[in-house]
C-alpha positions, -999 to +999 in steps of 0.1 A: -251-510-723-244-522-758-262-554-769-248-569-800-274-594-812-298-597-840-333-591-824-350-615-848-325-643-839-327-636-802-365-636-803-366-669-823-341-685-799-361-675-768-394-687-783-378-720-794-366-725-758-400-721-742-400-684-734-434-666-739-440-630-749-459-609-725-483-584-740-490-550-724-525-553-709-548-528-693-540-541-658-503-532-665-513-497-675-532-493-643-503-505-623-480-482-642-501-452-631-497-462-595-459-464-595-439-439-575-419-414-596-385-430-589-374-435-625-387-419-657-375-444-683-408-455-700-397-490-710-384-497-675-416-485-659-438-507-680-415-537-672-418-529-635-456-526-637-458-559-656-436-577-631-458-564-602-491-575-619-478-609-630-459-617-598-425-620-616-391-612-603-376-583-624-340-589-634-322-556-641-287-541-642-302-507-630-299-501-592-326-474-595-351-499-608-345-521-578-359-494-555-394-500-567-417-523-547-418-560-557-391-586-561-362-577-583-326-589-588-298-567-599-272-584-621 
């Protein structure tokens, strides 16, 4: 998927509208280690681990990601 946006402007816009950045913590790394080997994309796997630990619904366009435990929504 192509995403044509300036990352600096996108970040600033999100922060200005109340979004918060989520740092990768040790608890996320532990959860990452416990994930089943459904998908091997590292960025997706850390996002999945973070959503599980933090209790977030993961929004994705990847049907494979939605096979992991925890709430997700495919868009």
